[in-house]
N, C-alpha and C positions, 0 to 999 in steps of 0.2 A: 548448444548455446541457446539459452532460454531469456525470456524478459518476463519477469514476475511482476505484475501490477496487482497492488492490493488497496482496496478502500476501507479505511478503518474508522473508529470514532476518534476524535481528537484527544480525548482524555486517555486514550489507549496508546499513545504514540510512544511515552517513555517506556512503557513495559513491552512494546513490540522491539524497540530499540536495544533494550538490555537482553531480550531474548536472541535477538540477531547476532549480539556481541558474543553471547555464549556459544552460539553455532558457528562462530569464527567468520561471519558475514559482516564485512566492515564498510563496504562500498554502498551506499544507499542514496536516492534523491527522494525529496520530501516536499510535495505541493500541497497547499490548502485547496479544498474543491468544494463545490455545493451539489447536492443531489438529493434524490428521494427513491426510495424503494418500497419495500412492504411497510415501512413506517407511515408513509403517506403524509407527512408533515403534521400540523397542529393549529388550531385557531388562536388568536389573541386579540385583545382590544387594546387600542392606542387612540386616546382622546375621544372616547366614545365611539370610534370607528371600527367595526371588526374585520379583521384582515386574516386571511388565510396564508400561513408560512408552509410551504410545501417544498422547499429548497433547504435541506438541512445541511449544517456544516460537516464535512468529512475530510480526512487526510488521505492524499493519494501516495502511497510508496512504492517507488520503482527501484527493482533491483536487476541488474543483469549477472546472469552466473552461468558457470559452465556445467553440462549435465548433471555432472555428480554432486552439485550443491542444491539442486532444485528441492528435493524433499527435505532436507535439513532447513532451508530457507523457509519453505512453506509452513513446515511443523513449527518453526521459531515464531512465525506471524501468527498463527493459530493459538500457540500458547500464550502469546502477550494480548491478543486481542479478544478472545472469546470471554464473553460473560455469560452467554447463555440466553441473552435476551434479543429480540427482534431489533436489527440495525447493527449487529456486529461487524458486518462488511461483508465483501466479496474479494475473492482472489482470482486473477486471470493469469495463464502462463502461455505465453505466446513464443512461437520460434523466432530466433535471431538469424537472418541470412548472412551477415557479415558484420564484423566489428574491427574498427582501425583506431589504433592509439594515434593520435594527431601528433604528439611529441616525437615519437620514435618511428611510426609508420608500420609498427606491428600489426598483423592482422590475427583474425582467429581468436580461439580460446586464450592465447598468450596476452592478447590486448585487454581483455575482461580483467586477468589478474587473478 
């Protein structure tokens, strides 16, 4: 079992969701996030005052999958989020020690679904 965490551009979210559905990955958690990486932000002026904006809007996508769904899930995220420009995002894959479905008490890969 793995937890896949992806940080993507907000405008790419619909494309990523469509690609995940095509890959038969339906269970996903989405969170708005702020961050910066290689983009380093930008400078803007507001009422004559120059301010540096270095925390950019991102979307955090979290998906818990069984081992056989890791590659299709990652490939779907890449297909939906890739533009070829700096700031497309990052994907992290972490091991899951245990999963428990609260409603039934099922554990392990059965609980992920």
